[in-house]
N, C-alpha and C positions, 0 to 999 in steps of 0.2 A: 550376558552381562554387558557386553560391548554396546548392544543396542540401547540399553538404559543409560550407560555412562556417556555415550555419544550424543544422546538427545537432551539430557539435563543441561541447562545453561544455553542451549541453542537459541531459545526465545526467552531471554531473561526478563519476562514481563509478569506482572501479577496475574493477568488473564490474557489469553490470546483469542479473545472473542467469546469465551464461554460465559454464560449467565450462571455463575457459581458464587461461592462464598466470597471470593476476591472481587468480583464485580460488585457485589453488594457492599463490601467494606469500603471500597474506594469510590463508591457511587458512580461507577462506570469510567472513572478517569484512568484507571490502571496505574502504571508506574513500574519501576524495576523491583524485582523480588529479592534482591540482595542490597545490602547497604542501608536498609531500613528495616524496622521490625519492632519488636517489643523487647526492651533491654538488650541483651547481647544476642538474642535469637532473631535471625533474618526471617522475613515472611516465607521464603522458600523452605527453611528448616521447620517452621511452624506447620506449613502444609504437609511436609514429609511426616512430621510427628502425628498429625491428625490422621493421615492415611494409614500410618503404621499402627495407630491405636485401633482403628477399625479392622485392619487385617489381623491383629492379635485377637480381638474379640471374635472374629469369624473363625479363626483357628481354634479357639476354645470351644465354640459351638460345634465345629466339625469333629473335634476329638470326642465329644460327648455323643454326637449323633451325626451320621454321614449317609443317611438314606438319600435317594435320588431327589426328592423334593427339597430337602435341606441343602443339598449341594447346589441345586439350581438357585435357590434363594440366596445362598452365600455368594455365589458368583454374581448375582444381580446386585447385591450390596457392595461387593468389591468394585464392580464396574462403575456403579453410580458414585461411590466414594472417590474413585479415581478421577471422575469428572468434577465433582463438587468441591473437593478439599485441597488438592495441591495447586501450586501456581503453575503458570506456563501452559495451561490447558486450552485446547482449541474447541470450538463449538461442536464439531462432529463427534466427539467422544461421548456425547449424551445418547447416541444411538446404541451403543454397546449393551447397556443393561436391558434393552428391549428384548433381545434374543433370550436372555435367561428368564425374564419375566414371562415370556411366552411359554417357556417350558413349565412354569409354575401354574399357569392358568388351569390346565385340566385337573390338577389336584387341589386347587384353591381358587374358586371363582372370584374372590376378593381382589386377586392380582390383576383383574381386568382394569380396575380403577387406576392404580399406579401406571400400568402399561399405557393406557389412553392419555393420562396426564403427561407422562414423559414423552410420548410420541408427539403430542401437541406442542410441548415446550421445545423439544429438539427441532421440530420443523420451524417454529417461529424464531428460534435462536439462529438457525441457518439463514433464514430469510432476512433477519435483522442485522446479521453481521456480514454476510456475503451478498453484495448487491448484484452479482451476476445472474441470479436466478429470476428475481422479479425486481428490476431496478427501482421502480417507484415505491416499492414496499419497504425497502431497507431503511431509508431515512425516516419513514413514518413510524416504524417500530423502534429504531434506535433513539429517536427524539421523544419518545413517549415514556410513560411509567412502566410499560409492559416488561422491559428487561429486568427491572427490580422485582416485579411481581413474579416473573418466571424464576428468578434466582431464589426467591423465598420458597416458591413451590418446589423446586428441585431439592432444596435442603429439607423441606418438610417431608417430602416423599422418602428421602434417604433416612430421616429419623424414624418414620413409620416402618420402613422395611427393616431397620435394625431392631426395633421393638418386636416386630413379627418374628424375626429370626431368633432372637434370644428367648422368645416364649417357648420354643421347642425344647429348651433345656429342662423344663419341668415335666415333659411328657415322656412316656415310655419310648425307648428307641425302636424305630421301625413302625410305630403306630400309624403314622401318616401314610406309609406305603402299603399297609395291609387292608385289603377289602374283605368284607364278610365272605366266607367260603360258601359257594353255591355249586354243588356238584352238577356236572353236565348230565342231563337225563339221557343223552344218547351214548354216554361213555360205556365201555364194556364193564359189566358187573354192576352198573347203576340200577337202583331199585326204582320202579315206577311209583309215582306218588299214589298213596292209597290211604 
């Protein structure tokens, strides 16, 4: 809890370089995440509520079904929601969902697409925000429309992953983890095909 409480408010900006919801809303201008907002809600609180809503949805899904593929998908959604929805987020946090998407790929080849899109977006976000990697590239990215396109892409991937995760609610628990049973022909007591 101390790690969380000690980090909130440390960078009281709408975005700390992340091409996310707040980059899109502010058109890249940023600003402070408290003292402004919608009605009595600060932008920081709105971001917390959005992440909390996604976490609650993930919790409902996992109560219904918690097989390994669903858990990996849930972790990918939470990691991407943590990048895309709250304020004060740095660009590097877009790499976290990639590990969980990689775990999903063997069970669902469609996860290659969001994996590649987010890897591309995360790499360009790093290059566009941190000029220490490829110095001439940072201003080219930052001064273009690309950060806005990537912010929309990141949010679209999040929405798609949430839809994919909630689709498991209508399926039989464990159905994704079960493969058709094929007895090993070399196992003791196995019958030869005949």
